[in-house]
N, C-alpha and C positions, 0 to 999 in steps of 0.2 A: 265644351267649356261650361262651367256652372254659371247660372244666372243669379245665384244667391250670394249676397255679401255676408261674410262672417265677422261678427264683432269679437275683437281680440284686443290685446294690450301690447304696446311696443316693447321690444326686448332690450332697449338701450338704457337710458339713464333713469334715475329715481323719480322723475316727474310722473311716469306711469301713464303716458298718453293712450287714449283709446284709438284703435285703428279699425278700419273696415277693409277687409281683404277679400278678393275674389280671384280664384285660379284662372290663369290665362289659357291653360291647355298645353303650354310649352315648358312647363316646370316652374315658370315665374308666376307672378300675381299682379293684379291691379291693386293699388293701395291708395287709400285716402283717410283723412282724419275722421274720427267719429264725432259728429256734432253733438251727440247726447252724452258724451263722457265728461264728467265734471272736472277732470284734470286739464283738459285741453280744448273742449268745446269745438272740435273739428280742426284745430291747428296741428301741424306736424313740422318738425325741423327737417333739415336736409337729409339727415340720416334716416329718419322715419319715412320720409317721402320716397326714398330710394330703396326701401325694404324689398319691393318686388323684384328689383334688379340683382339682389344678392342671394336669391334662392336657387341658383344653379347648383347642380349636383357634381360639378367639377371638384375633384379633391375630396369628396365625401368618403368617409369610412363606411363600408357596406357589409362587412362580415367580421366576426370575431377573429382575432389572430393570437396565436400562442407562439412565442419565440420566433416571430417573424413569418409564420406560416398560417394560412387561412385554416379555420376549423369551424365546427358548429358550436352553437350556444351551450349545449350540454357539456361538451368537453372543456370549453373555456371557463364556464362557471364552476364546474367540478374542480378545475385547477385552482381557481381563486379560493374556493372554500377550503380545499385541502391544505393549501399553503398557509392560509390564515390560521386554520385549526392547529397545524403542526407548530407554527411559530408561537401561538398562545400557550400551547401545552409545554413547550420547551422553555419559554422565556417570560410567560405571564402576559396579561392583557395589555399592559402598557408598552409592549414591544411592537404593537401594530398601531396604525394611524390612518386617518381619513382626512383629505384636504379637498374642500368643496368650493362653491362659487355662488355669488349673487345672481348668476345666470340660472341657477337651479330654481325650480318652482317650490312652493311651500310643501307640496306633497313629497317631492324628492327629498328635500331637506329633512322633513319630519321622519321619514322612514330611515334615513341614514343615521340621524341622531338617536333614534330609538334603538337601532341595532348596536351602535357603538357604546352608548352610555348605559343602556338598560339590559343588554343581553351579553355583549362581549365584556362590558364592565370597565371600560376606560373612557375618559373624557378627551382622549387624543383625537378630537374631531374639530378642525378649525376651517377657516374659509378665507378666500381672498378679500372678503369684507373686512377682515382684520386690517388690511392695508388702506381701507377707505374710511370707516366710521367708528372704529373701536374706541377712539378717544371720546367721541360723542356719547357712546354707550356708557363709558366709565364716568364721564362727567354727569350725565343724567342720574345715574345710580347713586353717585355720591350726594348730589343735591336733592333729588326727588325721592330717593329710595326705590326707583324703578326706571327703566329705560323708556321714558314717556316723552314723545314729541307733543307739546301741549296744544298747538294750534292747527291751522289749516291754511291752504293756499289763499283762501278768501281774505285772510288777514293782510296779505300783501296789497290787496285792493282796498282795504279799509284803513291802512296806516297813513299817517302824515309824514313819518320819517322811516325810511328803510335803510338799514346799515348792512352792507354786504362785506363780510369779513372773510378774507381768504377764499373768495368765490368769484371766478370768471363766469358769472351766471349767463352772460350773453352768448357764450360759446358752449358751455357745459350743460346748461339747462335752458336752452333758448326759448322754449314755449313758455316756461314760467317767467322768464325775463320779459317777454312780450306782454304777458298779463300785467306785469308791474308797470311797464311803460304806458300801456293803455290806461291804467288807473291814474298814472301821473297826469295824463292829459285831462282827466275829468276832475281830479281833486287837488292837483298841484303838489303831489307827494315829492318830498326832497329825498334824494338818493345820495348816500355817502358810500364810497368804495374804499376799502382798506386793503392794499395790495402793494408789495414792493415793486411790482412791475406794472407798466401801463398796458392796458388790455382793451378789448372792445367794450368791456363793462365799465372800466374807469372813464373811457371816452364819453359814455352816456351819463355819467354821474355828475351831480352838482358839486361834489367835493371829492377829490382823490387824495387820500392820505398814503403817500408812498413810503410806508413804514420800513424800518430796517428789518432785514430777515430775522424772524424769530422773536420779535419784540412785542407780540400781541399782549402778553401778560402785563407788561409795563403800561401799555396803552389803556387797557381796561381797568387796571388797578388805579391808574390816575383818574379815570372817569369815576370810579366808585368814591375815591377821596373827594373829588370835586362835588359830586352829588351830596355827600355828607356835609361839606363845608358851606354849600349854598342853599341848604334846606330843601334839596331835591329828593329826599328819601321819604318813603311812606312809613312813618313810625307805627301806625296802627297795624298795617299788614305785617311788618317785621315782628311786632310783639305777639300778634295772634297766630302767626302761621310759620315762624322760622325760629331757628336756633343758630347761635354762633356768629351773630353780626359783628360784635365788638372785636373779637380776635381777627376776623377777616379784614375789618376796616383798619385795624392797627397795622396789619401787614401792608395794606394798600397805601397807607399814608407815607410809606417810604418814597412814593412817587408823587411828590408835589409837581407843579407845572415844570419847574426847571429840570428835575430829575427825569420826568416823563419825556420831555423834549430831548434831553441828552441821550436817553436810552433808545428812543424810537427814531432818532435823527429826523424829527419833524420840527418845523418852525413853531415856536410857542403860540403865535397867533393862529396857526392852523389847528393846533390842539384846542385852544380856547374856543374857537368857532365850533368845533365838533362837540366839545363838552357842553357848551351853552345850549347848542341846538338839541342835544339829547335831554338836557335838564328841563328845558321849557316845553318839550313836545310830549304830550301824554301818550299818543298813539304811536308807539315805536316797535318795529319788528327788527330783530337782528338775525340776518341769515348768514350762516357760516358753513363752510365746506372744507375741502382738503387743505387749504392753506392754514387752517387752524388745526385740523385733525392730524395731518401727517407731520408730526413733530415729536421730538423727544420730551417736549413739555406740552403735548397736545391736550391732555386731560386738564392740566392747570389752565390752559388757554380757554377751554370750554367753561370751566368753573368761574373764571374771571368774567366771562360774558354773562353767565347765569347769575352771578352775584349782583350785577347791575340791574337785571330785571327783577330779581327778588327784592332788592333794596327799594325799588320804586313801585313794587306791586304791579308792574306791567307784565302780566302773564295771564294767559287763559281768557282774556277778554278780547272782543273784536278789535282787530288792528294792533295787537300788541303781544309781544312774547319773543323768546329765543326760538330759532327755527333751524334745525339741522337738515340740510338737503343732501341726500345720498347719491352715490355715483352709479349704482346699478339698479336694475328693475326690481330685484327682490332682496336687496340688502336688508331692508326693514323686515321682510318676511323671514329671512334667515335668522335675524336676531330673535324674532318671536318664537320660533320653534326650537331654539337652543342650538343653533348652528355654530355658535362660538364656544370655544373650549372651556370658558369659565362660566357658562350658563346652562341651566336646564330648560326643557321645553316649557312653553307657556309663560315666559318671563319669570320662571322660578329660579331660585338661587342654589347653585350646587353646594355652596358652603352651609346651607340651612338644612339641618336634619329633618325638620318638619316637611320642607319642600321635597327633599329626597324621598321621604316616606310617601307623600302624596303621589309622586310620579311612579315610584316602584309599585305601589299597590294598584294604581290604575292600569299600568302595563302588565301586571302580573309577572314581572320579570324576575329571573333568578338572582340578579345582582343589580346594583346601581353604582355608578361612579361616585366615589366618596370625596373626591378632591378635583380641583380644576385640572384640565389637561394642558398640553403644550400649545402655546400660542404660535402663530405661523412661523416667525423667525426662529423661535426655540424648537419648533417641531422639525424644521429642516436641519438645525444643528444636531438634533437627536438622530436624524437620518444619517448625517455625516459621521457622527462618532459611534454609530452602531447600536444605540439604544433602541431605535425603531428599525425593525428588520423586515417589515412588510407594510407597504404604503399603497393606499388607493387614492388616486387623484381623479376628480370628476369635474368636468366642464370648466377647467381653468388651465392656465399655461404658466406655471411658476418659473420655468426656465427663463422666461422673458420678463415676468412681472414682479418677481421677488427682488428685494435689494441684494447686492452682492450676488448677482444672478449667475455668474460663472461658478461660484462656490456652490450654489444650490444645484446647478446642473451636474457638477461632479458628485455631489452627495446622492442625487437620484440615480446617477449612472452606477454608483457603487453599492446601492441598496440591494440586498439579496433578492427581494421580490417586489416588483412594481406593477400595479394595475392602473391603467388610464382609460377612463370613459370619456369619449369626446365625439364631436360631430365630424371633424376633419383632421387631417394631419397637421401637427404643430411641432415646434421644437421640443416639446415635452413628450408627445406621443412617440417620438423616435427612441425614447429610452424605456418604453414599456416592455415588460415580459409578457403581459396579457393586455391586449388592446381591444376595447369593447365599443362597438359603434352605437352612438346614441341618437335618438330622435331629436330634431332641431326645432327651433321656433317655426310655427306653422304646421308642425307634424304631431305636436303633443298637447295634452290638455292639463290644465292646472290653474293655480291661483298665484298672484303676486301681491305684495303690499308696497305702495309707493311711500314717498316721504311724508305725506300728511296722514298716514295710517289708513289709507283707502285701499281696500282689497278689490281686485278686479280679476276677471277670468282671462287666461290665455287659452284660446281655442284652436283646435286643429282644423285646417282647411286643405291640407295636402296629406297624401299617404307617405309614410316614411320610406326611403329608398332601401333597396336591398333587405337586410335583416336587422336594421336599426331598431332599437327598443327604447322606450322611455327610461330615464334613469331610476325612477322608483322601482320599476320592475326588475332591473338588474340587482338592486340591493335586496329586494324581497326574495329573489331566487337564491342568492347567496345565503341569506338568513335561513331559508328553508333547508339548505344543504348543511348548515351548521347545527341543525336540529331544532330550529325555532319556528317551524312552519306555521303552527297554529296562530302565533302572534303576528305573523306577516302574511296572512291569507287574504290580502286585500284584492278585491275584484276590480276596483276602479279608483280613479283619483277622488271621486265623490266619497267613497267609503273612508279614504284616508283623511280627507278634510273633516268629515263627520266625527271621526275618532279624535282628531286633534281638537276640534271644537268642544267635545265633551270634556277633554282634559282641562281646557282653559277655564271651564265652569266648575270643575270639581273642587269642593271645599273653598270656594272663592268668596261669595257673599259680599262683594265689594272690597275685599281686602287686597286684591290685585287689580292692576289697571286693565289687563288684557282678559277679556271675557267674550267668547264667541258662542255662548250657549244657545243662541237662536238658530245656529246651524248644526246643532248636535244630532239631529235626526234627518239631515239633508238627504234627499233621494237623488238618484241619477238625473231624473227629469228636473228637479229643482236646481241641481248643480248646473245643468246645461243652461238653465234660464237665469242664473245668478247675475244680478246687476251690481255695478260698483257701489260700495258702501264703506263708511268709516267705522272702525271699531272704537270703543266696545259696542257689541250688539248682543245684549243679554237675552236670555230666554224670555219670550213673550214680547220683546221690543221690536218695533219697526225700525228700519234704517233711519238715521238722523245724523246731521252734522254735529260733531262733538268737539269740545275743548276741555282742557284739564286745568285745574288749580286756580281759577279765578277767586274761589272762596276757600283756598287752602286744600285740605284733603290730600296731602302728599302721602307717600307710601312707606315712609319710615314708621317704626312701631308707634310713635307718638303722633303720627299724621302731620308732622311739621317738616318743612324743608331745612336743609343744612346750608348755611354759608360755609364756603371752603376757603381757607387761607391759601394764597397762591404766590409764593415767593418767586421772583424772577431769577432764571438761570440763563447765563449766556450760553448759546449753543456751542458745543466743543468745536464744531467746524469753523467757527468765526475766529478761533485762535490757533488754528492748525499751522504748523511750520512747514514750508516747502510747497504748499498748495495755496496760492494767493487768491483764488477765486471761490465764490460760493455758487454752487450749481443748484438751480431750482428746476424741478421737472413738473410736467402736467400734460393736459390734454390739448388737442387742437380741435378745430370746429367740426370737421367732417369725418374724423376717424374715431374708432371705438376700440378700446383696450388693445389687444395685439393683432387687430386687423383681419381676423379670420373671416369676418363677414363683410366689413365695409370696404376692404381692398378688392372685392370682386367686381366693383363697378367703377368705370372711369369717371363717372359723374362725381364720385366722392374723392378720387385721387387727383382730380383736375385742379383743385385749389392749391394743395401742397402735396407734391409727389415724392419727396424724399426727406429723410431726417435732417434736422437743421439745428443750429445753435445761434441764439440771439446774443450779440455782443455790443456793448456801448461803443460809440465812435472813438472815445478817448482810449479805451482798452484795445480796440482794434488797431489803432495807430501804433500804440506801444508794442503790440504783438507783431506788427507788420503784416496783418491780414486785411484783405479787401473784400467787398461784397462778392459773394459767389465763390470765393476760395473755399478750400476744405480746411478744417481745423481738427487737430487731435486733442481730445479732452480726456484727461487721465486723473485718476484718484489712486488711493492706496489699494483699491479693490479691482479696478479694471480700466478699460480704455474704449473710447468710441471715436469714430471719424464722422464728422458732421459738416453739412454745408453751412457756410457763414452767412448770417443775416446781420448786417450792421444797422443798429437802430437805437434811437434815443428812448425808445420804450423801455429799454433795459437800464437798470441802475449801474453806475460804474462799480466795478469790482464783483458784479454778479453776472451769471450766465443763465440762460433758459434753454431747455431742450425738451421735446415731446417724448412721451413714454411708449409710443405705439409700435415702433419698428422692431422686427425680428430678423433672424437669419434667413428667413424665407424671402424677405423683401429688401434687405440691405446687408452688406458684408460686415459692417462695424457699427450698426445703428442701435444695438441693444443698450439703451442708456442705463437700465437698471443693473447692468454689469458694473457700472461706475458708482451707483448710489451706495450710501452707507447703510448698514443694518443696525445702527444705533436706534434704540426703541424707547418709547415712553415707559417709565417704570410701573405705571398703574395699568395702562391699557395694552401694552405690548405692541402698539402701533409704531411702525418704523418712520424715521425722519427722512422721508423722500424729498422734502423741499429744501434741505440744507445739507450739501455734501461739499467738503473741501476738495478742490480740483486745481489742476494746472491746465494751461491751454497753449498751443503753439500751432503754427502753420504746418499743414501736411505738405511736404515738399514734392508735389507731383511733378513728374517730367512731362506728362501729357494728360489731357482731359478729353472725354468723348461724350457725345450724346447720340443715342440710337433709337430707332423705332423698327419694329419687326412684326410680321404676321405671326411669328413663332416665338415661344418663350426663349429667352436669351441664354447663351452659354457664356459664363463670366470668368472662366479659367484664364489666367494671365492678367487679370485686373486686380490691383491692390485695393481698390474701392469700387463698389457698385451699389446702386439703388434702383430697383425696378418697380414698375407699376403698370396696371392695365391701361391701354389706350383704346380709343373707340374702335379701331380695326385690328387690335392686337396688343402689343406691349411697347412700353418705352423704357429707357434706362439711361442713367448717368453713370459714367465709369471714369476711373483715373488710375494711373500707374506710376510707379517710381522709376521704371526703365522702359524704353521703347522696345517693342518687339522687332525682330529681325525682318519680318515680312508683313507689312501692314495689310496687304490685300488678303493674305491667308488669315490673318488675325480677324479682320472685319468679317470675312465670309463665315468663319467659325462662330464668331460672336452672334451673328444674325441667325444662326441655326436654320438656314433655309435650304441646305443641301447643295449639290453641285449643279443641278439643272436650273441655274439662275443666271440671268444676264446682269453683269455689273458694269455700271458707268462710273468712272472715277475721275477725280481731279487731285493733283499732287502739287504742293509747293513745299518741297523739303526744306528749303532755306527758312521759310516762315513757320515751319512745323505744322502746316495745315494740310489735311487730307480729307477727302470726301468720297464716299462710296454710296451709290444708290442702286438698289437691286430691283429687277423686274422679273416677273414670271409671266411669260406670254403677254406682254404689254401691260400687265397689272402691277401696280406699285406694291412691292413685297417688303421693302425695308430700306433703311438708310443708316449710315454710320459716319459721323462727323468727328474729326480729331483736330485739336489745337493745343498750343502750349499754355493757353489760358482757358478758363471756363468758356465753353462753346456758346456762341450767340446763334440762335436758330428760332424759328417760329414753331415751338414745340407742339402746341395744340393743333395747329394747321397740319403739320406733318403726320401726327397721329390720326387725324380725321381722314386723311387721304389714303391710308392703308387699304388695300383691296380694290382701289379704283383703277379703271383703265386710263392710261396716260398717253395722250398723243405725243408723237415724237418731238414736236416743237415745244411741248410743255416740260420736257425732262430737265431742261436747264434750270427751271424754277425750283424743282426738287433738289437739284444738285446745289443750288445756292442756299437752300435751307429756309427760304422765305418766299411768300407769294409776291407777285408784282403789285403795283399800285391799284390795279383794276380788279384784284381778287381779295375777297374778304378773309381776314384772319381774326377769329374771335378773341384770341389771346387766352391766357390762363383763366380758369373758371373763378369767378368771384361769387356769383349767386348759384349755389348748387341746387337749390329748390327748383329754379326755372332755367338752369343751364345757361347763364348769361356770363359772357367773358369780359375780361378787362378792357379790351379794345372796343367792344360794343358800348361800354359805359363811357369811355373817353369820347367816342363818336357822339353819343347823346349829349355829353357836356359841351362839345364843340358846337352843337346845334341848338344850344340854349338851355339845356336842362341843368340848372344851377343848384338844385337841391336834391336831397335823397328822395323826397316825395315826387319830384318831377321825373327823376329816373325811373322810379317805380311805376308811375303812370304810363310811361312809354314802353318800358321793357319788362315790367313786373318784378324786376330785381328788388329784393328787400321787402317785399310785401307779404311774405309768408312767415317764416320763423324769425326774420329780422336779424339773424346773426351776422349778415354781411353788411349791415347798414353802416358800420364804422368804416369799413374799407371803401364802400361807395362814397362816403363823405370825403375821405381823403382824396379820392380820385377826382371829385368834382369841386374840391376846395370849400366844402361846406361843413357845418357842424352836424353830426350824425342824427341828433334828435332835437335840433333847435326848431322853434324856440322852446326853452325849458322853463317851467314856472319858477324853479329855484335857481335859475342860472346866475343870479346876482351873487350868490354865495361863492361860486367858483371864481367869478371875475374879481371879487373883493380880495381874494387870496392870491 
């Protein structure tokens, strides 16, 4: 085992936390936060802390495959190059496409973008970042003339008011949220959370504005009008550095207080409190994320926010400015290198002939894409209708993550030629004609850019398994086979970054925001030693913290920002006939995207182990569903079956479901099969937060809970959701009809073979059956059936798998719960320190009446803090009390 720690960067959200990793020798690694990294200063969230547990090579792709058969790299790459060349020759360059991911490194992205736009000659290269932050990109470019995030994380610590719009920061960017809460303790920062749904973030806020879905434009237009009416605008800044204020204000004035309250469904006094607070507070940061971006009006929402900061001149100075936080570790880096279909590398514009000339001359390429390519939703429509005939998907899983996912799956299935590069098997890899094994996090070298424009290294500390290769190598090898070898003769990631850095500085001279000229001649040794820094970093400049636009200097031709008129449009889903509910989708605390990494460890599935839907109690009563029932959620596009959570956190008439589950982990959990593909007309980002749906109870005849040492067999169940347990696997199942032989069904489901002793209990009249399986006195599995959702000590049963069980203890297992003298941790609440619900309740019973007291005893809530709200509910306390601005909440 290596004694050396490797400095690298977390592969999850856009916070970009520094990680220290050291191989354990068993394929895993020790993980801790890097105290020297300026994004996190040593903190990690639960997902980051568990990285070492997710490095198992189970399910990894090890060798290239063509038509389902293993082959060597030469044969696979030859096939890719030949089919792409034949398709281009027969149908032109726009008949091929590439779909990438914010999981790719800058070097991967750059090489793929160079091949597609500069050598094949099509801009049909887009990314799953289109689903995440394309509306922010479009809003920035409309207002600033460039996709520039003006500030830095430090602004959250220097602000007096932080507005969180459409961002569950506590769960989705927990380390950043803890930096904000720590700052509040020292300077009394007021936090306002704007979200239709109550979340861990709104619980910690001083004011929660439970806005009507999709009404953000009305809210911020009303704010702009209020600022103008009350003298809250900076006329000097407006005159010196902006254009278009009066038309934008005229549009905003449609939302006086009464109209804004009516449209947002907020009380006038709550709106007035927010507007006055914003008006009188100089140091304001507005953080926004997917609740703003993932909308058919996402770009207008972004510009409505930017308008308010431009009108007050609160931009680019310490503690003030708009701040887009991204969902993926390199979503920002992908934007920078031109990974979006409507952009060129180095923040240059594909519609600008001068920019096209700069890029083509620099690359020495035979062609350059002359028009924007197909954005993600349109790209898969073109696959569906046959315009795209060869498709390369890299490091992403669109069969599960794209809206109208069933339609996307069929489009890919019917595409004449599909290449997929990935780390492990997914619902998308199953459709590949050529499957290429990629190196994963911890096995590859490169750079990423986080949400504050800070570039950091990802460094390898493990050897790739089998024949897995970095993604950039795969692209470069295909480029060489297409005849472009000289332009793709990269020896290392350092050489790629150096080339990209030279491009950012070419004919720049301060005319473009992105300039990495200082890295233009970077050597392998310098690359290995590279420390985190914010761009720009021009030639001859040392690293420094940077902000933009405090004194103007925007990137339109006249160097002035643009106010953008933002008319309000009612989301179509809110007026849909026959689908009475609005479905909102999003992330949960301990899972990531489509779970290919996070579902490998029971520590991260112990908090929430199956797909669910949140329903308001009044809606649940009307639908006749109870807590833990199953519900069918259906739209015009697809259907899902989800576990019911009845909660007042949800608005009446609205539902919430997480986006993570796939066919690998649940039978009907792919919520993006339900979501609409309606897109923002400017950004092309889909409206994943608002889909018209219906809901009804799933009429199960039986429910089951099971644990097993072996992966489950789920044939015969109309519903299942499975997850790893500490000693094996656990599953929830349900069916519409009872099997003829429950014993045979249970034995088959547990997948333990015939050499197993089964102890059983049957109460046919009550519909209860229990089976506990032993292998030579070792607990091997259990299968519990009831006519209602099964009550059992799930965590305790999973933890006992593999243990030797004395004969007198078998009845406890058959009962499904321990006796009073045996500890049951309960479901995981704090994943960082593996603390269960019952442990927290026990601490509360022993006098721990606050979150801090629980933390002092159990450590729960003392790392990333994303569980603090749940701990607070369990002990009956306020999650972050006392709050300096708490009077605002109490007054409303």
